[in-house]
N, C-alpha and C positions, 0 to 999 in steps of 0.2 A: 685702922683704915678699912679693914675688912668689914667690921661691924657697921661702920659709918656708911659704907656702900650699900649694905643690906637695908639699912634704915632709909636711906635716900630712895632706894628702889621701891620699898613698901609705900613710902609717902607719895611717890610718883604715881603708882598704880591706884592708890586711893584717890588721889586728885583726879586721875583720868576717869575713874569710875563715877565720881561725883559729877564731873562735867558731863559725861555721857548720860547719867540719870537726869541731870538738869535739862539737857537738850531733849530727851525723850518726853519730858512733861510739856514741851512746846507743841506736841502733836496730840490732837484730841480726836476721839471717835464719837460722832454724833450724827443724827439724821439731818438731812438737808432742810433748809429754811423754807418757809411757806411762800416767799416771794418768787421762788424759782419755778419757772415754767417746766412742766413735764414733757420732755421730747422723746417720742418713741422711735424705735429703730426696727428695720426689717431683717429678721434673722436669716431669711432665705436668700438675701441679696448676694449676688456674685459679681466680680469685676467683669468688664467687657473683654472680648477676645483680644489678646495681645496686651492687656493691661494687668494680667495676673502676675503675682510675685509671691513673696514669702508670707504676706499677710494682706488683709483688706480691711480698711476702716469702714465700719457701718455707720458710725456717727462721730462727728466732731461738734461738740456742744460747748459754747463759751458764753456765759451770761454774767453781767456785772450790775450791781446796784451801787451807784456812786454815793448816795446818801448814807448807806450803811458801810461803805468802804469794803464791800465784799465782792469777790470774783469767784464764780462757780465754774468749774471745769468738769466735763463729763465726756469720757471717751469709750467707744465700743469698737472692737476689731476682731476679725476672724483669722485664726491660724490656718494657713493653706499648705505649708510644707514643713519639713524638719528644720530647715533654716529659720523659719518663722518662730519655732519653739525656742531656738537659741537666742534670737534677736529680741523677742517680745515677752519673755517670761519674767523680766525684772521691771518693777515699777519704781520710778524716781519722782520725788516731789521736792522741789527746791523752794526755799523760803528764807527770808531774812528775819531772824528772831529779834532784831533791834526794833522792828515796827510791825512785823507780820505774825499772825497766828494761823497755823495750819490745822484744818479740820478734815478728816477723812470720813466720807459718808458710806462708801460702798466699794468693795472689791469682790466681784462675783465671777465665777467660771460657769458658763452655760454649756451643757453637754446633753444631747438627746432629750431635750425637754426638761431636764433637771437643772437646778441652780445650786452651785456649790459655793458657800461663803468662804472667802480666803482672807477676811479682814479680822485681825485680832491684835491687841497691843503687843503681844509677845513676838509677833512677826515683824514688827517695825524696828529697823535699825537706823539710827540717826548719826550721820557723820558730817564732818566739816571738810568738804572737798572744794578747794580753791581752783576753779577752772581757768582763771587768768593768771595763775601763779608763774607760768612761763614768761609772762610779760611784767613780772614783779608787781602785780596788783592783787590785793587781798580785800575781798568785800565782806567777809564774815558770814556769808550765807551758809545755811545748813541744807543737807539733802537727806530726806527720809526715804528709806529703801525697803521695799517688800519683795522678797523672792517667792514667786508663785511655785506651787508644787503640783506634780502630776499633770502637766500641761501636755495635750495631745493634738495631733493634726485634726482639724475640724472644730476644735473648741472655740467658743466665743468668750472673750474677756471683756468685762465691763467694769469700769471704776470711775469714781467721782470724788471730788474734794473741793474745798473752799479755802481761799487765802483771804484773811481779813486784816485790814489795816493798810494805809497808804504811807509812803515815805513822807515824813513831815516837810522835807525839802520842796515838795511839789506845791506847797501852800494852797492845797485844794484844787489845783488845776487838773484838767482831764485831757490827756493826749494819748491816743491809741492808734495802732496800726493792725487792722484785721487782715489776715492772709487767706485768700480764697483758693490758691493753688499750692500744691506740695509735690514732692518727687514721688509720692505714692498716690494711687487713686483712692477715692472715697465715695460712699453712697449718699451721704447727707451731711451738710454742715449747717450750723445754726449759731448766729451771733446776735447777742442782745445786750444793749446798754440802757440803763434806766437812770434818768436825771430827775432831780427834784424840780418842782415847779419854779419857773423863773429863770432857769438856766438854759443856755442855748449852745449848740455845737456847730462848728464849721465842719463840713464833710467834703472830702475830695476823693474822687475815684481815680485809680491808676489802672489802665488797660481794661476797664470794664464800664458798662453803663448800668450796672445793677443799682437799683434805687431801694432805699430802706422803706419798710412798712412802719409808719409812725402812729403810735397810739397814745392818747392822753386820757387820764382818769381823774383829772382835777387836782391831784396832788403831785403827779409826776408825768413824765413823758418817756416813752420807750421807743427805741429804734431797733428794728430787726432786719437782719440780712440772712437769707437762706438759699442754699443751692442743693440740687440733687444730681446724682450720677456724674461725678466729676472725674475726668481722666488725670493721669499723672502728668506733671510738667517735666518735659525733657529739656535739659540744658545742653547747649553746645559747650565744648571745651574752650578754654582760654577766653571766656567772656570778661569784659571789663568789670571791675568791682561795682561801678555805678549803674550798670545795665541790669535790669530785672524785668524779664518778660511776663512775670506772674501778675495776677490781679490782686489788688489790695484796696482796702478802704481806709482812708486817713481821717482821723477824728481829732479835733483840737478845739479847746475853748479860748485859745489865744486868737485874737483878731488881726494883730499886726506884729511885725518884727520889733516894733518899739515896745510892745507889751512884754515880749520875751526878754528884751534888753533891760527893761525896768525890773523884771523878776530876777534876772541874773545879777543885776547891780546890788540888790539886797543881800545876795549871798557873798559877794566879793567886797562888801563895804567894810572899811577898817575904822576903828576908833582913833581919835587924835592921839591917845596914849600909845597905841600900837605904832603909829607913824613916828612918834618921838623916840621910841625905843630903837627903831631901825635907824633913825637919823643919828642917834647918840652912839650906837654900838656897831653899826655895820659900814656906813659910807666912808669912814676914815681909812678903810683898808684899800681904797681905790684912789687913783691919781686924780686929784681935784683941779689940777692946773689947766686941764683941757677937757671940754665937754665930750669930744669924740673919744679921747682916751678913757675917760671915766665910763662912758657907755660901753665901750668894747670890753673893758676889764670886768664890768658888772655882768655882761652877757656871758663871757667865758667862765667867770666864777660859778654862775648858776648852772651853766651847761656841764662843766667839768668837775666841780667840787661838791655839788649837791646831787647825790645819786638818785636815779629814778626808782622810786619805790612808793607804792600807795596802799593805804589802809582806808577802804571806802565804805565802811559800815554806816548805815543810816544816813544822817545828814551829809556826811562826808562823801557820799556818792556823787554829789554835785557841788557841795560847799567846800572850799579850800580850808586847810588848816591855817592858823595865824602865821604870818611870815616869820616872826621872830622864832617861833617853834621850829619851823622848817629850817631856818638858818642854823639854829643850835644843834638840831639832830642830824643835819646835813643829808636829809633825804626827803622826797616828796614826789607826788605824781605830777601830771602835766599842769593841772590847775594850781597846785601848790607852788611849783617852780615858776609858773607864769606870774602869779600874784606876788611872789617874792621879788622877781626881777622888776616888775612894774613899780613896786613900792620903793625899791632901792633907787630906781631912776627918778621917781617922783620926789624923793627926798632931796635930790639935787636940783629940783626945779625943771626936770625934763618931762615933757608931755608923753606919758606912757600908759597904755591900757591893756588888760587882758582881752583876748579875742577868741570867741568860740568858732571852731571849724569842724568840717567833716572830712576825714581821710578817705571816705568811701564815695559820698555823693558829689563832692567838689562842685562843678558847675550846675549839676542837676538839683542842687539844694533849693534853687529858686522855684522849682516846680513843686516843692513840698508845701504843706500848710505850715504857717509859723508855729514852731514848737521847739522846746529845748531838746527833745528826743532825737532830732535829726543831727545833732552835734555829738561827736565822740572824742574831741581833742581840744586843747586850749593852747594858744600861742600869745605873743605880745606884739602890739603895735607901738612904734616909737616915732614921734614926729621930731625931726632934726633937720635944720637947714632947709626948711620949707619942703621937706620930703616926708612921705609916709613910708616907714621902713618896717619890715616884719621879721620876727625871729622866733625860731622854735627852740625853747630852752631845754627840751628833752634830748636834743641831738648833741652829743659830745664830740670833742676833738675837731671842731670846725675851724676853718681858717678864713682868711680874708679880713678886710677892714669893715668898719661899720656899714659902709655903703655898697659893698659887694660880697657880703656873706650870703651863701646859698640858702634859699628858702624854698621848701618843697612846693609842688604844684597843687596846693589846696584850693586855689582859684577864688573861693569866696568865704567870707566869714562875718561874724556879728560882733562888733565892738561892744564890750560890756560897759555901757554908759547910758544913763537915763535919757540922754538927748539923741541916741541912735534911732534912726527911723527906717534904715534899709541896710541890706547886706553890702559890704565893701568888696570891690573886685581887686584881687592882687595882681601885680605885674607878673610878666613871665619871669621864670627863675634866671638867676645868673648862669651864663653859659658854662656847661660842664663838658670837658673833653678828655679823651684818652688818645694819646699819640704813641704808638708802639713801633719801634724800629728794631728789626732783627738783621744782623750782619753775619753772613756765613763766609768764613775764610776757608776755601777748599785747598788743601795742600797739594793734591794731584788728582787726576782722574782715577777713581777707584780707591783713593786714600781717605784719610780722616778729615774732619773739619772742626773748626772752633766757632761756636755760636755766641755772639755777644748781643744782649738784649737791653735796650734802654726804653723805658716807658715813662711818659710824662702825663701826670694826672692834674686836672684843674677842677675848680668848683666842687660840686658834690662828690665827684670821683676822687678828688684829693682828700676830702673829708673821710670817705670810706676807707681809703688806704691808710690814712693816718690812724684811724681807729683800729684797723686790722693789725697794724704793726705794734700798736700799744697794747693790744689784748694778748698777742701771741709772742712766744719767744722766737728769736731769730732762727734757731736750729729747726724748729718745727715748721716754720715758714719755708725754709730752704728745702726741707724734705717734701713738702707739698708741691713746691714749684718743680722739683726734680721729677716727681711722679707725673706731673702734668706733661712735661716734655717727653717723659718715658713712654707715654701712650703712642707717640709717633716714632721715637728713636729709643728702642728698649735698652740699649747699652750706654745711654747718655751719662756723662760723669760731670760732677761739679768741678769747674776749673778755677773758680774764685768765689769768695763769699759774696753774698748779696749786699749791695751798698745802697743807701737811701740818702736823699737830700730833701729837706723839708723847709720851704719858705712859707711859713704859716701866714704871714701878713699878706702876701700875694696869693696865698692858697695854691701853691704849686708843689706837688709831691713827685719826686723822681725816684724810680727803682732801676738799678743797674744789675744785670746778671751776666754770668759767663760760664759756658759749658764746653766740654769736649765731646764730640761724637765720633767714636772710633770707626764705626761701620755705617757711614752715611749712605754709601752705595750698596745696592742690593742686586744680586744676579737674577736674570730672567729665567724662570723655571722652564719656559717653553723653548727658548732659543739660547743655546750655549754661546758664551762670549759677549752677550748683550748685558749691560748693567745700566742701572738708573738710580737716581736719587730724587726724593720728594720734598717739597716745601709746602707747608700747610699752616695758615694762620688759625690755630685752634681756638684762640680767644674770640673769634668772630662766629664760630660755628653755632653758638647758642642763640644768636640773633637770626641766623639764616635757616636753621633747621625747624621748619614749621610743618603743620599738618599738611598732608598731601591731598586731602579731600577738599574740593571747592564747593561742596554742597553745605550750605550754612544758612541759619535763620537769625543769627545774632552777630553784632560787631565782634571783631577779633582784637583782643587786648595786645598792646605793644608796650615794651619797656620804653618809658619816656621820662626824661629826655636822654637820648643816646647820641653821641657825636664821636665816632671811633675812626681814627686814621691808622692804617697799618701799612708798613713799608718793609719789604724784604729786599735786602741787597746781597747779591751772590757774587763774591769775588772769585773769578774763575782762574784756573791755573794755565789756561791757554785760550786761543781764539774759539769763539762759538757763534753760530748763526741762530738768529731768533726772528720769529715773525712778530712784529709789534702788534699789540692788540689794545683796543679800548672799548669799553661797554658802559653805558649809562642807563640805569633803570630808575624810574621815579614815579611817584604819585603824590597826592597831597600829604599822605601820611609818612612818606620816607623818601630818601634820596641815596642812591648807591652808585659808586663809580669804581671801575676796575681798569687798570692800565698796566701794560708791560712794555719795557723798552730795554735796549742794550747800548752801552757805551763801548763801541768797538775799539777805541783807543786805549781804554783802561781795562778791557775785558771784564766788564761788570754788567750784570743783569739786575734790573730794578722791577719789582712787582708792587704796585700800589693798589690798595683797597681801602675805600672809605664808605662808611655807613652812618646815616643820620636819620633819626625819627623826628617828625615835626608835630606829632600829636600822640595821644595815648591809645588810639585804636584805629582799626581799618573799617570803613563802612562796608556794609554787606554788598553794595553794588560794585565795590572795587576789589572784593575778596578774590575773585577768580584770577585777576591779573596779579594780585599780591602773591598768591601761591605760585603762579608761573614764574614771576620775577625771582622769588626766593629760591626756587629750584635751580634757576640759572646761577644765582649767587653761590649756591652750594657747589654746583659743578665747576665754578671758577676757583673754588678754594684750593683745590689740589693742583700743584704745578710741578711737573717732572722734567728732568733732564735725562736724556737717554744717550748712551755711548755704545757703539758696536766695535768691540775689539777685533772682530774678524776683518773689519775694514781698515784697521790701523795702518797696514802697509800702503794703502791707497791714499793716506793723508800726507805722506811725505814726497812722493814723486812729483816733479814739476813738468815732466815732458808732455803730458796731455795738454796742459794749458799753453805751454810754449809752442807746441805743434799747431794748436788752434790759432795762436797769435801770429805765427809765421805764415800759415796758410791764408789768414785774413789779410795780412800785410801784402802777400803776393797778389791776392785777388784785387786788393785796393790799388796797388801799383799798376797792375795791368789795366784796371779801369781808368785811372787818371791818365795813363799814357794814351789809351785809346781816345779818351775825351779830348785830350790836348792835341793829338795828332790828327785824329780822324773825324771827330765831331766838329763840323765847321759849317753851321747853317748860314744861309744867306741873310744879310742884314736887311732891315726895312728900307734903308737908303743905300743905294749902290754907288760906288765910285765917288764917295765924298770923304772929306777929311774928318776924322773923329773929333768931336768936341771934347774939351778938357772936362775932367770930373768936377762938377760944381753943383750948386743948388742943394736939393734934398739928397743928392748922391753922396755928399760929404758925410752925412749921418750914416748912410749905408756903408761907406768906406771904413768908418770906425768899427762898425759891427763885424764886417767881413774880416778886417785885420785882426781883431781880438778873438775871433771864433776859434782858431787853432790853439791858442793859448788856453782858452777855457776848456776845450775838449781834452787837451793834453793833461790839464790839471785833474779833471774828473777821472780820466783813465788811470792815472798813476797815484791817485789819492788813497786807493785801497790795494795794497800789495797782494792781499789774499786772492783778489780776482785775477791778478796776473800770474801768480805762481801756482794757482790751483788749490790753495789751502781751503778756501771757502767752498770750492766745488766738491772736494772730498767730504767736507763736513756735511754738506747737503745730501750727498749720496749716502753717507752713514745714517743720516736721519730719515732716509727714504723720502725726502722731500723733492720728488722728481719734477713736479711742476715748476717750483722755484728754480731748480737747477737748469732746466731748459731755458727759462726766461733769462737767467743770469748769463748763460753762454751766448744766447742770441744778442743780448745787450752788449756783451763784450766784443763780439764780432762786429756789430754795428758801430761801436765807438771807434774801433781801429780804422774801419773803412771811412767813417765819417771824418776822422782826423785828417786822413790823406786827402779826402775830397775837399775839406775846408782849406787846406794848403793850396790845392789846385785853383780854388775859387779866388784866393788872394792874387795869384799870378795872373789868371785870366782877367780879373777885375781891373787891375792896373794896366794890363795890355789892351784893355777896352775891346776884348774879343766879342764877336757877334753871338757867341754861345752863352754869354753871361746871363741874359734875361731868363732864358729857359732853365739853365742849371741852378741859378740862384732861387728861382721859384720852386724847383724840385727840392732844394736844400731846406727852404722854409717849410714846405708842405710835409716832407718826410720827418723832419724834426718834430713838428707839431703832432703828427700821427703817432710817432713812437711814444711821445710823452702821454698822449691820450690812452694808448694801449697799456702803458705802464700803470696809469691811474686806474684803469678798468681792472687790470689783474690784481692790484693791491686791494681794491674794494671787494672783489670776488673771493679773495683769500682772507678776508677779515683783517687785513692790515690797515692801519689808520694812516692812509696817505694824506688825508685832510689835516692831520695834526702836524705834519712836517711843513713848516712855513717855507723852507727853502724850496722844496719840491713844488708846493702850490704857487709860489712866486714865479718859478721857471715856467710852469705850465701856462700861467696867465700871460707872461711876457711872450711866450712862443705863439699863443693864439692871437694876441694883439699884433705882433710883428707879421705873422702870416696874413692876417686880415688887411694890413696896410700895404705891405711891400709887394705881395704877389700881384694885386691889381695894378699897382703903380708901375712895376716893371713890364707889364703887358700893354699899358695904354699911354704911358708918358712919352711925350715928344722928345724930351731931353734924353731919355733912355735910348730911344730909337736913333738919335743923332750922335750919341756918345759911343755906344757899343756896335761899331761897324767894321772893326779890323778883322782880317781873316788870318788863318794859320800861315806859317812860313812856307809850307809845302804848296799851299794854294797860291801864294804870291809868286813863288818861283815858276809855277806852271803858266802864269799869265804872260802874254806877249808884251814886250817893251813898247 
């Protein structure tokens, strides 16, 4: 076994050496070709003030001869700092040996008027570095590396090379994107493309009006773009993927999207024998009794059982592998999986086609020139029940039926079909939501609490959670969740295991958690005896915590779509007073709502927060308000309850409230005695018999009779107001404004109750004082309600959301507006309320 291992090791290194040697032969050292235009650079050039960095490009030179399939690259840059030495002393040359040949022309270090050659075959190291390996994509490209030696600050490095050969998959088409702006400044850029006679290019400028210099020599046409003294392009953070403020020149010999579709159709074309193999060997694994079942099973098979892995050398950078090969090896990239799914569906007679999309450009793809290069992904279109449905076969663990499976916001795509003439517009994605409910059961003030969390995910959010739980073991997930809550409650403990419920057909995924928090309450460091506890929906913080600077020149990227509802329920151990609040913040890009309320009967506080994004970015003109709104959202996240143990004795005594009640009752009794005995205004008609109560006064009689019962119910509906429990709580919370208002309203209600009883007696005795006293009753009631509404608005309480309060206020205003004038001008009132007090009658002569 030991000898065998040595032999294997020797063979391995021998093989590795032979591969390395074979790769190094792909790199040649030769002078540049004669067709290349010699572009000079200015050695003394320096970046403008404020543009200096670690290095400065003196020349960016890119020339291409399409008839020779050669692309010449020539770079010159100056090292300005020690960091520049570290960053720019290694040269990398990437090429695909399947169809490209790399030729190095020059690697020179210029210093003090001398030129030092740094190009030799011995310095070239060739490696296979797969830059897309993290995305399970392997393109087979090689990287030739040269490590420069003895580089110093002030040195100028110049190098040039040519890549020869086009990917045969392009079928001779020319599509390019020349970039004029970079994150570093440069002195001069030069772009040139040479086409053979008879060929034409479509050219489109992005963010520039730079026109090419066109030269013809009879056999070819050259297009040249050149710029001097260009500053670095500064990007804002959080820019949307599709937004690019840089200047670009787009070049393509495709005239229409139909030409691109025809080109792609040739790559995705299958022979009849390939189709028969799929039909004979694959489709029998799916339920053929129902088209929808068959379609859904085929989709889930390709998504879940054919893993995402791509080898994209040469032709296979754009051309998919045969579907039967992908089926047998059980892996493929996006185009492989899309063609396999479309072929499986077509074998059953279902109309299905691969579709090219861009995960970056999305809607902006229509602003590009027709070209295959604008696409970077492939999905599938399925026509079923007169509907166009779209599926991404690279997303695994998806849920939902055929008609409500989530499809990302790719927005537009090109159906691979020779008949395609334009891009298709995708519908908005299936709604995805997160609904999280946290229930805190507080054992006592200052004690521990049990936290129960139930989160319901739908749409794409359910897909993500299903995938997360399938990739990770339950123990590691529970540890991650515990750490998450530990950021707010350091001593939080797992109370029960995480439970999940997955309805994949409806695409609803539910996660239930339970924790114990031993020290929910924390002592105030500044004031002894004061304790508080905090409630914080941490899961929303990532959406609300945005940049604080409102100075911006680019749109701001939003996570889209987001539809998050968060509810915190706090089950209190005793009565608590709360200022209800509601706040709504919205723009075209988002909608936010925050609301707090208390159920005094059950001693439960509710905190509701919802956030929804309506698009994937915020426009520049709306950004200042966006920042302001999200700062308010952040300030609303933390919700605290505070309890002052120093005031605990004041919470139990009832004598202050009882004393206020007794004094109010004494004052009220004295008032009604005086009004009954002493207030006896002369009636409008003297020495006439009072009319009976009739007409509109019957309606008033009902209202007057019921008023004492209504006021009595309002007064005794909240025992805390009578026994002083809520008064002490408000005092403990230092909410003096609300305390004064509550005491005033309590006193008013007691006096108003006695006054309403007096009105009943006087009304049915048809006393002359009724018109004035009843007018005062209506006016004062209306005024008190208006003052209450004004106070609630000033203290940010949502009086408008209380339908009962709003109804009472409207009724009072309407009653006052009707009955006060009526009691002062009605003839029937004047003829009815004419009786005087008994004392007055006794004083009159017989």
